[in-house]
PLY file of the C-alpha trace (Angstrom):
ply
format ascii 1.0
element vertex 291
property float x
property float y
property float z
element edge 290
property int vertex1
property int vertex2
end_header
12.47 -21.02 -34.70
9.03 -19.61 -33.88
7.24 -21.59 -36.57
4.42 -23.15 -34.52
3.39 -25.57 -37.20
3.59 -29.26 -36.19
0.46 -29.62 -34.08
-1.31 -26.30 -34.62
-2.80 -24.66 -37.67
-3.27 -20.96 -38.13
-7.01 -21.53 -37.75
-6.65 -23.09 -34.28
-4.84 -20.27 -32.49
-4.48 -16.50 -32.43
-0.98 -15.02 -32.47
-0.36 -11.38 -31.56
2.76 -9.26 -31.34
3.31 -5.94 -29.68
5.44 -3.77 -27.46
5.12 -2.67 -23.86
6.95 -0.14 -21.72
9.47 -1.65 -19.33
11.79 -0.09 -16.75
13.17 3.35 -17.67
10.72 3.60 -20.60
12.36 0.94 -22.77
9.97 -0.55 -25.32
10.14 -4.35 -25.11
8.82 -6.87 -27.62
6.23 -9.43 -26.62
4.02 -11.97 -28.34
1.07 -14.12 -27.33
-0.79 -17.20 -28.48
-4.42 -17.98 -27.63
-6.78 -20.78 -28.57
-9.67 -19.77 -30.82
-11.95 -21.27 -28.18
-12.12 -20.40 -24.48
-8.88 -19.61 -22.67
-8.89 -20.97 -19.11
-5.51 -19.67 -17.82
-2.39 -17.81 -18.92
1.22 -18.94 -18.86
3.87 -16.20 -19.10
7.26 -17.54 -20.25
10.56 -15.85 -19.34
13.44 -17.07 -21.53
17.10 -17.60 -20.70
20.35 -15.81 -21.53
21.06 -15.21 -25.19
17.78 -16.49 -26.61
14.31 -14.96 -27.04
10.56 -15.62 -26.82
10.44 -17.39 -30.17
12.11 -20.63 -29.05
9.12 -22.11 -27.22
7.20 -23.65 -30.11
6.81 -27.01 -28.39
5.40 -25.47 -25.21
2.92 -23.37 -27.19
1.89 -26.41 -29.25
1.19 -28.37 -26.04
-0.55 -25.64 -24.07
-2.84 -23.98 -26.59
-4.83 -27.14 -27.43
-5.45 -27.49 -23.68
-6.94 -23.98 -23.69
-4.05 -22.12 -22.14
-2.96 -18.75 -23.47
0.79 -18.15 -23.64
2.71 -14.86 -23.43
6.42 -14.45 -24.01
8.66 -11.42 -24.23
12.24 -10.68 -25.21
14.31 -9.54 -22.28
16.09 -6.23 -22.64
19.26 -6.80 -24.64
17.77 -9.90 -26.25
15.94 -10.83 -29.42
13.71 -8.09 -30.77
13.99 -5.90 -27.68
16.50 -3.02 -27.56
19.46 -2.76 -25.25
23.08 -3.82 -25.19
23.31 -7.59 -25.63
23.60 -9.33 -22.26
23.72 -6.13 -20.19
21.63 -4.66 -17.37
22.31 -1.75 -15.06
20.73 -3.60 -12.15
18.62 -6.73 -11.61
15.65 -4.55 -10.76
15.32 -3.81 -14.50
14.51 -7.45 -15.16
12.00 -7.44 -12.28
10.31 -4.22 -13.36
10.18 -5.32 -17.01
8.47 -8.57 -16.00
6.08 -6.74 -13.67
5.07 -4.43 -16.51
4.18 -7.44 -18.65
2.32 -9.16 -15.79
0.30 -5.96 -15.35
-0.41 -5.83 -19.08
-1.55 -9.43 -19.09
-3.69 -8.86 -16.00
-5.47 -6.01 -17.80
-5.96 -7.97 -21.00
-6.95 -11.23 -19.25
-8.66 -9.87 -16.18
-10.59 -13.02 -15.22
-7.82 -15.57 -15.80
-5.24 -17.03 -13.41
-1.60 -16.37 -14.38
1.24 -18.86 -14.11
4.86 -17.79 -14.48
7.25 -20.12 -16.31
10.94 -19.28 -16.18
13.59 -21.14 -18.18
17.30 -21.03 -17.22
18.18 -17.38 -16.45
14.46 -16.72 -16.85
13.98 -19.09 -13.92
16.15 -16.89 -11.75
14.24 -13.80 -12.89
10.91 -15.57 -12.23
11.99 -16.76 -8.77
13.09 -13.28 -7.75
9.82 -11.86 -9.02
7.62 -14.50 -7.37
9.32 -14.05 -4.01
8.52 -10.35 -4.10
5.19 -10.15 -6.00
3.60 -13.58 -5.73
0.14 -12.21 -5.14
0.02 -11.62 -8.89
0.45 -15.32 -9.64
-1.42 -18.65 -9.44
1.80 -20.64 -9.52
5.47 -20.74 -10.46
7.15 -23.17 -12.90
10.90 -23.44 -13.30
12.61 -25.17 -16.23
16.29 -25.78 -15.51
16.62 -22.69 -13.28
20.03 -21.02 -13.34
21.13 -20.93 -9.70
24.53 -22.58 -9.96
25.89 -22.45 -13.47
28.59 -24.38 -15.28
30.61 -21.34 -16.31
34.35 -20.80 -16.01
35.29 -19.55 -12.52
37.83 -17.28 -14.28
35.07 -15.55 -16.24
32.96 -15.15 -13.12
35.97 -13.68 -11.32
36.64 -11.24 -14.17
33.01 -10.18 -14.01
33.22 -9.40 -10.30
36.35 -7.32 -10.75
35.13 -5.35 -13.76
31.52 -4.78 -12.70
32.37 -1.47 -11.03
35.28 -0.46 -13.26
33.88 -1.47 -16.66
30.33 -2.80 -16.21
29.65 -3.08 -19.94
32.71 -5.27 -20.50
31.44 -8.18 -22.55
32.67 -11.77 -22.92
31.38 -14.79 -24.78
29.68 -17.01 -22.19
31.55 -20.03 -23.47
28.42 -22.17 -23.23
28.66 -24.93 -25.85
25.53 -25.40 -27.89
25.99 -29.15 -27.82
25.19 -29.08 -24.10
21.78 -27.52 -24.73
19.98 -30.50 -26.14
20.43 -34.03 -27.47
18.37 -33.04 -30.51
20.80 -32.22 -33.35
18.06 -30.39 -35.27
17.59 -28.06 -32.32
21.34 -27.42 -32.09
21.45 -26.53 -35.79
18.44 -24.22 -35.46
20.02 -22.40 -32.51
23.33 -22.02 -34.32
21.55 -20.42 -37.28
19.16 -18.25 -35.25
19.92 -14.58 -36.06
18.20 -13.41 -32.86
20.38 -15.48 -30.57
23.55 -14.11 -28.95
26.29 -15.51 -26.68
27.22 -12.40 -24.70
27.36 -11.76 -20.99
28.61 -8.62 -19.32
30.49 -7.91 -16.08
27.50 -6.15 -14.52
25.09 -8.96 -15.42
27.45 -11.45 -13.79
27.60 -9.67 -10.45
23.88 -8.81 -10.44
23.12 -12.49 -11.07
25.35 -13.65 -8.21
23.82 -11.16 -5.78
20.27 -12.09 -6.84
20.87 -15.83 -6.38
22.24 -15.13 -2.90
19.11 -13.10 -2.06
16.83 -15.86 -3.39
18.57 -18.53 -1.34
18.14 -16.40 1.80
14.42 -15.76 1.22
12.97 -19.04 0.00
10.62 -19.15 2.99
8.67 -16.25 1.51
7.26 -18.38 -1.33
3.62 -19.26 -0.67
2.34 -20.31 -4.10
2.43 -23.71 -5.87
5.84 -24.54 -7.35
6.92 -26.97 -10.07
10.62 -27.50 -10.88
11.61 -29.55 -13.93
15.33 -30.26 -14.47
17.54 -32.47 -16.59
19.89 -34.77 -14.74
22.56 -34.29 -17.44
22.30 -30.49 -17.44
25.83 -29.04 -17.62
24.69 -25.40 -17.82
22.34 -25.00 -14.83
23.53 -27.60 -12.39
20.66 -29.89 -11.26
21.85 -30.18 -7.65
21.17 -26.45 -7.21
17.45 -26.82 -7.95
17.32 -29.77 -5.53
18.85 -27.57 -2.82
16.33 -24.84 -3.61
13.47 -27.35 -3.49
14.54 -28.55 -0.04
14.62 -24.99 1.29
11.09 -24.13 0.12
8.75 -24.51 3.09
5.44 -24.19 1.21
3.85 -27.64 1.04
2.53 -27.48 -2.54
5.81 -28.06 -4.31
7.03 -30.63 -6.83
10.37 -31.34 -8.51
10.85 -33.74 -11.41
14.26 -34.83 -12.61
14.74 -36.33 -16.07
18.01 -38.27 -15.66
19.30 -38.15 -19.24
17.95 -34.75 -20.29
20.08 -31.71 -21.09
19.46 -28.03 -20.36
16.73 -27.03 -22.83
14.07 -29.45 -21.63
11.32 -28.18 -23.91
13.48 -28.93 -26.94
15.25 -32.11 -25.83
14.51 -35.58 -27.16
11.97 -36.36 -24.43
10.21 -33.00 -24.56
6.80 -34.67 -24.91
7.25 -36.40 -21.55
8.32 -33.11 -19.94
5.45 -31.10 -21.40
2.90 -33.79 -20.55
4.03 -33.43 -16.94
3.66 -29.66 -17.24
0.10 -29.86 -18.59
-0.84 -32.38 -15.89
0.49 -30.07 -13.13
-1.27 -27.04 -14.58
-4.53 -28.92 -14.75
-4.33 -29.64 -11.03
-3.49 -26.07 -10.08
-5.49 -23.64 -12.13
-8.42 -22.03 -10.32
-10.64 -19.45 -11.99
-10.62 -16.03 -10.38
-13.87 -14.86 -8.87
0 1
1 2
2 3
3 4
4 5
5 6
6 7
7 8
8 9
9 10
10 11
11 12
12 13
13 14
14 15
15 16
16 17
17 18
18 19
19 20
20 21
21 22
22 23
23 24
24 25
25 26
26 27
27 28
28 29
29 30
30 31
31 32
32 33
33 34
34 35
35 36
36 37
37 38
38 39
39 40
40 41
41 42
42 43
43 44
44 45
45 46
46 47
47 48
48 49
49 50
50 51
51 52
52 53
53 54
54 55
55 56
56 57
57 58
58 59
59 60
60 61
61 62
62 63
63 64
64 65
65 66
66 67
67 68
68 69
69 70
70 71
71 72
72 73
73 74
74 75
75 76
76 77
77 78
78 79
79 80
80 81
81 82
82 83
83 84
84 85
85 86
86 87
87 88
88 89
89 90
90 91
91 92
92 93
93 94
94 95
95 96
96 97
97 98
98 99
99 100
100 101
101 102
102 103
103 104
104 105
105 106
106 107
107 108
108 109
109 110
110 111
111 112
112 113
113 114
114 115
115 116
116 117
117 118
118 119
119 120
120 121
121 122
122 123
123 124
124 125
125 126
126 127
127 128
128 129
129 130
130 131
131 132
132 133
133 134
134 135
135 136
136 137
137 138
138 139
139 140
140 141
141 142
142 143
143 144
144 145
145 146
146 147
147 148
148 149
149 150
150 151
151 152
152 153
153 154
154 155
155 156
156 157
157 158
158 159
159 160
160 161
161 162
162 163
163 164
164 165
165 166
166 167
167 168
168 169
169 170
170 171
171 172
172 173
173 174
174 175
175 176
176 177
177 178
178 179
179 180
180 181
181 182
182 183
183 184
184 185
185 186
186 187
187 188
188 189
189 190
190 191
191 192
192 193
193 194
194 195
195 196
196 197
197 198
198 199
199 200
200 201
201 202
202 203
203 204
204 205
205 206
206 207
207 208
208 209
209 210
210 211
211 212
212 213
213 214
214 215
215 216
216 217
217 218
218 219
219 220
220 221
221 222
222 223
223 224
224 225
225 226
226 227
227 228
228 229
229 230
230 231
231 232
232 233
233 234
234 235
235 236
236 237
237 238
238 239
239 240
240 241
241 242
242 243
243 244
244 245
245 246
246 247
247 248
248 249
249 250
250 251
251 252
252 253
253 254
254 255
255 256
256 257
257 258
258 259
259 260
260 261
261 262
262 263
263 264
264 265
265 266
266 267
267 268
268 269
269 270
270 271
271 272
272 273
273 274
274 275
275 276
276 277
277 278
278 279
279 280
280 281
281 282
282 283
283 284
284 285
285 286
286 287
287 288
288 289
289 290
């Protein structure tokens, strides 16, 4: 993963890596990609459970030639960032970590609009953030947001019980890689990715459930453009949940696109070009330069 080679050459983009200070002083890994020419807007990507910021090659390869800069970071307990795999003390750590990166990007890209793109669990993190701090953003994009997930009710129940007694108790999520994408090359790459993990903890489970409940009770707060992209055959983040969210959003500038045969990881599924063409088209209609 993280090769960025098919459509881009090293001469056509700038790649940077670094660290920033998140909640409780934790140093988190981030990376960015910029066109060598003018950058017209920034897209910050928040990844899902068990993966990292290096799995978005296709998105970067689509956006950079259209003069978008892209930032991604590894959530705490993921990828190159420190922390127990799949564990948080509270959801506010995710929110504060993301806010720290948004502030960093705002300082580095002071004149550019910022879009937030959350994938899977990253969609939940991004939704929670946007509902609370949307003044920082030009728009919100959700790829297969995790609101209702296809996990074992037994594991969810165990998480609820153990969250207070043994919050760091860890279980394999049980998510089958084959349900991620119809692209067998992608499945193989994920299986061999040393930065990927399959862990979820009791505390993460209960914090997730509480956050989703809060989101569903506060959707009327959202007052920025919203794009939801979801696969109709997604067995991990159930597509009917994003439809229910979409119907609750009262802000008029909203759009949801369903790809009937697509699996969970839309940006790496067989029809990713269709999906990312839709993304670029939506961005082109919504970016406005800051004064």
